[in-house]
C-alpha positions in Angstrom: 138.8 136.0 260.1 141.0 135.5 257.2 142.5 138.7 256.0 140.9 138.7 252.4 142.3 140.5 249.9 139.6 141.8 247.7 136.3 141.1 249.2 135.2 139.8 252.7 131.9 138.7 254.3 130.5 141.1 256.8 127.0 141.5 257.3 126.8 144.2 259.7 128.9 146.7 258.3 127.8 150.1 259.2 128.2 152.8 256.2 130.9 155.2 257.6 131.0 158.7 256.7 131.3 158.3 252.9 129.6 160.0 250.1 130.1 158.0 247.0 131.1 158.8 243.3 130.3 155.9 241.2 130.9 155.4 237.5 128.5 152.3 237.1 129.5 150.9 234.0 126.7 149.2 231.8 128.0 147.6 228.7 126.0 145.8 225.9 126.7 142.4 224.5 128.3 143.4 221.8 131.7 142.7 219.9 135.0 145.0 220.4 135.0 147.3 217.5 137.0 146.4 214.6 136.7 142.7 215.5 135.4 140.5 212.6 133.0 137.5 213.5 135.1 135.1 211.8 138.5 136.2 213.4 140.0 133.3 215.5 139.8 134.0 219.3 138.8 132.4 222.5 135.3 131.1 222.6 132.4 132.9 224.3 131.4 131.8 228.0 128.2 132.4 229.5 127.7 132.4 233.4 124.1 132.2 234.7 124.2 133.1 238.4 127.8 132.3 238.6 127.4 128.7 236.8 128.9 128.3 233.3 126.1 127.6 230.8 127.0 124.2 229.1 125.4 124.1 225.3 125.8 121.5 222.7 126.1 124.4 220.0 128.5 127.3 221.0 127.0 130.7 221.2 127.9 133.0 218.2 127.8 136.8 217.7 125.9 138.3 214.7 125.5 142.0 214.4 127.0 142.7 217.5 124.4 140.4 219.6 125.0 137.1 221.3 122.7 134.5 220.3 122.5 131.1 222.2 120.7 127.8 222.2 117.1 128.4 223.1 116.7 125.3 225.1 119.8 125.8 227.3 119.2 129.5 228.0 115.5 129.1 228.7 116.1 125.8 231.3 118.7 127.5 233.1 116.2 130.7 233.4 113.8 128.1 234.7 111.3 129.2 232.0 108.7 126.7 230.2 109.2 126.4 226.6 106.7 125.5 223.6 107.8 124.9 220.3 105.3 124.9 217.1 107.3 123.4 214.4 104.4 124.5 211.9 104.6 128.2 212.6 108.4 128.1 213.6 107.1 129.6 216.9 108.9 129.8 220.2 106.7 130.6 223.4 108.4 130.8 226.7 106.8 131.5 230.2 108.3 132.4 233.5 106.9 134.0 236.6 104.1 135.8 234.7 106.2 136.9 231.7 105.6 135.3 228.2 107.8 135.9 225.3 107.0 134.8 221.6 109.7 134.7 219.0 109.6 133.5 215.5 112.4 132.0 213.7 114.0 134.6 211.3 111.4 137.4 212.2 112.9 140.5 213.7 109.7 141.1 215.8 109.1 139.4 219.2 106.1 139.7 221.6 106.3 140.3 225.5 103.0 139.9 227.3 101.2 140.7 223.9 103.5 144.0 223.1 105.8 143.9 220.1 109.5 144.5 220.4 111.8 144.9 217.7 115.0 142.7 217.7 118.4 143.8 216.5 118.9 140.2 215.4 116.1 137.6 214.9 116.2 134.0 216.2 117.8 131.5 213.6 118.7 127.8 213.4 122.2 126.4 213.1 123.3 123.3 213.2 119.7 122.0 214.0 119.4 124.2 217.0 117.6 127.6 217.5 119.5 130.2 218.6 118.0 133.3 220.5 119.2 136.7 221.3 120.7 136.3 224.8 120.3 139.8 226.3 116.5 140.1 224.8 115.4 136.8 226.5 117.5 137.5 229.6 116.3 140.9 230.2 112.5 140.3 229.4 112.7 138.0 232.3 114.1 140.4 234.7 117.7 139.2 234.5 120.7 141.5 234.2 123.2 140.9 231.5 126.8 142.1 231.5 129.5 141.7 228.8 133.2 141.3 229.7 134.7 142.1 226.3 138.4 141.3 227.5 137.6 137.9 228.8 134.7 137.2 226.2 132.4 136.3 229.1 128.7 137.0 229.2 127.3 137.1 233.1 123.5 136.8 233.6 122.1 137.3 237.1 118.2 136.4 237.4 117.8 137.6 241.3 115.4 140.7 241.4 116.5 142.0 244.8 120.0 143.4 245.4 122.2 140.9 246.8 124.0 141.3 250.2 127.5 142.5 248.9 130.4 141.7 251.2 132.4 144.5 252.6 136.0 144.8 251.0 138.8 144.8 253.2 142.7 145.1 252.6 145.1 141.9 253.0 146.9 141.7 256.2 145.1 144.2 258.3 141.6 145.5 259.0 140.2 148.6 257.2 136.9 149.6 257.1 135.2 149.0 253.7 131.7 150.0 252.4 128.7 147.7 252.1 127.6 148.4 248.6 123.9 147.1 249.1 123.1 149.5 251.8 123.8 152.4 249.2 120.6 154.4 248.0 120.1 154.8 244.1 120.5 158.2 244.3 124.3 158.0 245.2 125.1 156.2 241.9 126.1 159.6 240.4 127.3 161.1 243.9 131.0 162.1 245.0 133.1 159.6 246.8 134.8 161.1 249.7 137.3 159.5 251.9 137.3 160.7 255.6 140.3 162.8 254.9 138.0 164.8 252.3 139.9 163.6 249.4 137.9 163.1 246.3 138.5 160.2 244.1 139.0 160.5 240.2 136.9 157.2 239.5 135.2 154.5 240.9 133.3 151.7 239.7 130.8 149.2 241.5 131.2 145.5 240.7 129.0 142.7 242.0 131.4 141.9 244.5 133.9 144.4 244.8 134.5 148.5 244.7 137.6 149.5 242.4 138.9 152.8 243.1 141.5 155.0 241.1 143.2 157.6 243.4 144.1 161.0 242.1 147.5 160.7 243.7 148.3 157.4 241.7 146.9 158.0 238.1 150.5 157.7 237.1 150.3 154.1 237.7 147.7 153.7 235.2 148.8 151.5 232.0 147.3 151.2 228.4 144.6 149.0 228.1 145.4 145.3 227.2 144.1 143.3 224.0 142.4 140.3 226.0 140.5 139.1 222.6 143.0 136.4 222.7 144.4 133.7 225.2 148.0 134.5 226.1 149.4 131.4 224.9 148.2 127.6 224.1 148.0 124.8 226.2 150.7 122.3 226.2 150.5 118.5 226.6 152.7 119.0 229.5 149.8 120.3 231.7 146.5 119.5 229.7 145.4 116.4 228.1 141.9 115.0 227.5 140.9 113.7 231.0 142.8 116.3 233.0 145.2 119.1 234.0 148.0 119.8 236.1 150.2 123.0 236.1 152.7 121.5 238.9 155.5 121.4 236.2 155.3 125.2 236.6 155.6 125.7 240.3 158.6 127.3 241.3 158.6 129.2 244.7 156.1 128.4 247.2 155.2 130.7 250.2 154.4 129.9 253.6 152.0 131.9 255.8 153.1 130.2 259.2 149.5 129.8 260.2 149.2 133.5 260.4 147.0 134.8 257.8 147.7 136.1 254.3 146.4 133.0 252.4 144.7 135.0 249.8 147.8 137.0 248.7 150.1 133.9 248.8 147.8 132.1 246.5 148.0 134.9 244.2 151.9 134.8 244.4 151.5 131.4 243.6 149.3 132.1 240.4 151.4 135.0 239.2 154.4 132.7 239.6 153.0 129.9 237.4 151.6 132.2 234.7 155.0 134.1 234.3 156.7 130.9 234.3 154.4 129.7 231.3 154.9 133.0 229.6 158.8 133.0 229.7 160.8 130.5 231.9 162.8 131.9 234.4 160.8 134.7 235.2 161.6 136.4 238.6 159.5 135.0 241.3 157.4 137.7 243.2 157.1 138.7 246.8 154.1 138.5 249.0 155.5 140.9 251.5 155.7 143.6 248.9 152.1 142.9 247.7 150.9 143.5 251.7 153.1 146.4 252.0 152.6 148.4 248.9 149.0 147.8 249.1 149.4 149.1 252.8 151.3 152.0 251.6 148.8 153.1 248.6 145.7 152.6 251.3 147.1 155.1 253.4 145.2 157.7 251.2 142.0 155.8 251.2 140.8 152.2 249.9 142.6 150.6 247.2 141.9 147.1 246.7 144.2 144.4 245.3 142.9 144.3 241.9 144.4 147.6 241.6 147.8 146.9 243.0 147.8 143.6 240.6 146.8 145.3 237.4 148.2 148.8 237.9 150.9 148.5 240.2 152.4 145.1 239.7 154.5 142.6 242.5 158.3 143.2 242.9 160.4 140.1 242.9 161.0 138.1 246.3 164.6 138.7 246.0 164.1 142.2 246.0 161.5 142.5 248.5 162.3 139.5 251.3 159.4 138.2 253.1 161.2 137.8 256.3 158.6 138.4 259.0 161.2 138.3 261.8 161.3 141.8 262.2 157.4 142.0 262.8 156.6 143.3 266.1 153.4 141.4 267.4 151.6 143.2 270.6 148.2 143.5 272.1 145.8 146.5 271.9 143.5 147.6 274.8 140.7 145.0 274.1 143.2 142.3 274.0 143.4 142.0 270.2 146.6 141.0 268.4 148.6 143.8 266.6 151.1 143.7 264.0 153.7 146.4 263.6 155.5 145.9 260.1 157.4 149.2 260.4 160.8 147.4 260.5 160.3 145.5 257.5 161.6 146.8 254.1 159.2 149.3 252.8 158.4 149.6 249.0 160.5 152.2 247.4 161.5 153.6 243.9 163.3 150.8 242.7 161.1 148.0 244.1 158.2 149.7 242.5 159.9 149.9 238.9 160.6 146.2 239.3 156.9 145.7 240.1 155.8 147.3 236.9 157.3 144.3 235.2 155.0 141.9 237.1 151.3 142.4 236.5 148.1 140.5 236.2 144.4 141.0 235.6 142.1 139.5 238.2 138.5 138.2 237.4 135.5 138.3 239.5 134.3 135.4 241.8 132.3 132.4 240.3 130.8 129.3 241.7 133.1 126.4 242.6 131.5 123.9 240.3 133.8 121.4 238.5 132.3 122.8 235.0 133.6 126.1 236.1 137.1 124.9 237.3 137.5 122.9 234.2 136.6 125.6 232.0 139.1 128.2 233.9 142.0 125.8 234.4 142.1 125.0 230.6 141.3 128.5 229.3 143.4 130.7 231.9 145.5 128.8 234.0 145.6 128.1 238.1 142.5 129.2 240.0 142.5 130.9 243.8 139.7 129.2 245.6 138.2 130.3 249.0 136.1 129.1 251.7 135.9 127.4 254.9 137.6 124.2 253.5 136.7 121.9 256.4 138.6 119.3 254.3 141.7 120.5 255.9 140.5 122.9 258.7 138.1 120.9 260.3 134.2 121.3 260.7 134.4 124.5 262.6 137.2 126.4 261.5 137.9 129.8 263.2 138.5 131.7 259.8 138.2 131.2 256.0 141.0 130.0 254.1 142.3 130.2 250.5 144.5 128.0 248.3 145.6 127.7 244.5 144.1 125.2 242.4 146.4 123.7 240.1 144.6 120.9 238.5 142.0 118.4 237.9 141.5 114.9 237.1 138.2 113.2 235.4 139.6 109.7 236.2 140.1 110.0 240.0 137.6 112.8 240.2 139.5 115.0 242.2 140.8 118.8 242.2 144.5 119.4 242.9 145.2 122.2 245.3 148.4 124.1 246.5 148.1 125.2 250.2 150.4 128.1 251.7 151.2 126.1 254.8 154.6 125.0 253.7 155.8 122.2 251.4 156.3 119.5 254.2 152.6 119.8 255.0 149.9 117.1 254.3 149.8 113.6 253.9 152.2 113.6 251.0 154.5 115.9 252.9 154.7 118.4 249.9 152.1 120.9 250.4 149.2 119.6 248.2 146.0 118.0 248.8 143.1 117.1 246.5 139.5 117.9 247.0 136.7 115.3 245.3 134.3 116.7 242.9 131.2 116.1 245.0 133.0 118.2 247.9 133.9 121.3 245.8 130.9 123.4 246.9 131.3 122.3 250.4 134.5 123.5 250.8 134.8 126.4 248.5 132.5 129.8 247.9 134.2 131.0 245.1 137.0 130.6 242.4 138.9 133.5 240.6 140.9 133.3 237.5 143.9 135.3 236.4 145.6 136.5 233.3 149.3 137.9 232.9 149.6 141.6 231.5 152.4 141.5 228.9 155.0 143.6 229.7 158.1 143.7 227.6 161.2 142.6 229.5 163.5 141.5 226.7 166.1 143.9 225.7 165.7 145.6 229.0 167.8 145.3 232.1 165.3 143.2 233.6 166.0 140.3 230.7 168.4 138.6 233.0 167.5 136.3 235.5 168.8 133.2 237.6 167.2 130.1 239.1 168.6 128.6 242.4 167.3 125.3 243.5 168.6 123.9 246.7 166.8 121.2 248.8 167.4 120.9 252.7 166.7 118.3 255.2 163.2 118.6 256.9 162.0 122.1 257.1 165.5 123.8 257.0 165.3 126.2 253.8 165.0 129.1 256.4 168.5 128.5 257.9 169.9 128.9 253.9 171.7 132.2 252.7 172.3 132.7 248.9 174.1 135.3 247.3 175.1 135.6 243.5 177.0 138.0 241.2 180.2 138.4 239.5 183.8 138.4 240.8 184.9 141.9 241.5 181.5 143.2 241.8 178.9 143.7 244.9 177.1 140.3 245.4 173.3 140.4 245.5 171.6 138.7 248.3 168.7 136.8 246.9 167.8 134.7 250.0 168.4 135.1 253.6 164.9 134.8 255.2 165.5 133.1 258.7 162.0 133.3 259.8 162.9 131.6 263.2 161.7 133.9 265.6 158.2 134.6 265.4 157.3 133.0 261.8 158.7 129.6 261.3 158.9 128.8 257.6 158.6 125.1 257.8 159.5 124.4 254.4 162.4 122.3 252.6 162.7 123.4 249.3 164.2 126.5 248.0 163.7 127.0 244.2 163.6 130.6 243.4 163.6 132.6 240.1 165.7 135.9 240.8 166.5 139.2 238.8 170.4 139.5 238.0 172.1 142.7 239.5 171.8 145.6 236.9 175.5 145.1 236.0 174.3 141.9 234.5 174.2 143.5 230.8 177.9 144.3 231.0 178.9 140.7 232.0 176.8 138.5 230.0 176.9 136.1 228.6 178.6 133.9 231.3 182.4 132.7 230.0 185.7 131.7 231.1 186.6 135.3 231.6 183.4 136.3 233.3 182.5 134.2 236.2 179.1 134.7 237.5 178.9 132.8 240.8 176.1 131.6 243.5 177.0 131.3 246.9 175.2 129.1 249.5 175.6 129.2 253.3 174.0 126.6 255.3 173.4 127.8 258.8 171.9 124.6 260.1 173.6 123.0 262.7 172.5 119.8 261.7 170.8 119.4 258.4 173.0 119.3 254.8 171.7 120.9 252.0 172.3 119.5 248.3 172.7 121.8 245.3 170.0 121.1 242.5 170.1 123.5 240.0 171.9 126.9 239.1 170.8 128.3 235.7 171.5 131.8 234.3 169.1 133.0 231.6 168.5 135.8 229.4 165.1 136.3 227.7 165.5 138.0 223.9 163.4 138.6 221.0 164.0 136.9 217.8 163.7 139.1 214.4 160.3 137.1 213.6 158.7 138.7 217.1 159.1 135.2 218.7 160.5 135.0 222.2 163.6 132.9 223.3 165.7 132.4 226.5 169.5 131.5 226.3 170.6 129.4 229.6 173.9 128.8 231.2 173.9 125.9 233.7 175.9 124.7 236.6 177.7 121.4 236.2 178.0 121.2 240.1 174.1 119.7 240.3 174.3 117.2 243.5 177.1 119.0 245.4 176.5 119.1 249.3 176.7 121.9 251.6 177.6 120.6 255.0 176.2 122.1 258.3 177.9 125.4 259.0 179.6 125.5 255.4 179.8 127.9 252.8 180.3 127.1 249.1 180.7 129.2 246.1 179.3 127.6 242.6 180.6 129.3 239.3 179.0 129.2 236.0 180.9 128.2 234.0 182.8 126.3 236.6 186.4 127.7 237.1 189.4 125.7 235.9 191.5 124.7 238.6 195.4 125.9 237.5 198.1 123.7 239.4 201.6 125.2 239.4 204.3 122.5 238.8 207.9 123.0 238.3 209.7 123.2 235.0 211.2 120.1 234.2 213.7 120.2 231.2 213.0 118.0 228.3 215.6 115.4 227.3 215.3 114.4 223.8 215.2 110.6 223.2 217.6 109.4 220.8 216.7 106.8 218.4 217.7 103.4 219.1 220.3 102.3 216.3 
């Protein structure tokens, strides 16, 4: 089974010796305090049983209550609706429950009993709007409000669903099947097998979030998610489609050995960070794996916690070189993986990780309506399922990919895989899924948002992009360092992945942080020679330099951000097999010593 990051399906998980302490948060569908109704913010999204509710009149919030178009919500709840125009009365019936509402009247009737409403039904743009929470809960549905993302979730099923056990990426750690928990446990204690008590725990529909007492120092102040982090631009979104490919930099390769969800998350973070600020360092899958494994030593910690509270260190600072993994067999013949020789997270990489964090949503149905909505409002998506389109009809394990776009003309969704950039019919790592095959291939989609962290004005404001193309699949034969003459070089890429974990990728396009001494040697100038040194260890394939850019993120007096860049003029240079070349920014001027020749004055012609 695919090593899933947050949630994995397991129908027969036994409840091991855990006694749980929960803090089950049930919030009302209300506006955040201090938010004015007329304030500009992202629209309200409503999901009923995982599918977005499409309405011809947008939902509104009045006196802290969400009002939605009557016909849209009642039809989605499969309720029969009658409209009495004379009395301005609405009657809705579902499974033995009858609701009666009157336009402008704050008293409603449920099976003949009066109920006082906070906000009465009203007519807006010739459409009748009714209070969402009241009608949904009257019909037995559960309603939840995500104030950060302005999302209302309505679930109509009456019996508790089977909740998958959560497991950690890259290894198997027993989780808890939340559907097996009795009601009385909701306010009990959560104990790990080592008898450590957790400070807080929260149950979601599809995951358990735990904050450990030993890691409370990682908690960050809550962010304001009431507004989108940035406006969409014409480069990626237009009237009939959306495509985040222009923001793709470093792509991972799982080599067919699992980790697809983690690598998809890394793809998403790299794209979101690139959109936030160009040349933001690309993050490391190995760090995500290793840090979560380290934190989990004291008990269950899901990936959501690592993404939001800890963050992910850059790839250049925590190389994903899996040649050092020791693969063995246990007594039952199952494969075991010893990662002890891999670089471990340390104080420095944990510090770097704090600059690269993002928030994760829950899982949603993989309908084209949901995918369009999330792509246009948030960014690329993680999509998981059996994906028989690329895995065949009987895959041995599930898989996850990154959805980067959609096209209403061809009616396809564009996906970035994690099997290398030479994979696929086009030989570039991408594939498409027809709209009518989405739910046959995917079980869920998730969206993400960058957690803003101030890099400008810090030692992390300095970065570089190195883009080198190799023949076939030879990027794993490159070694790349950078630095300033006279200072220790920083190795940003030395990832052979040849012994056990073949990389099979041709493009190295990597954004990296500059060494901490960058602030003392900025900007690159004639007297300060920054360089990138590329060694091509291939015995047959030449490599071609496409780009070297040094960048600094800074904040303008008006609060806006800008990035100053210094580019190499040697784009197109070839690094032959076995050759090492050093490229300077700016390029060094060649000085040739010539003998001094006396100047003989030329006499004028008389």
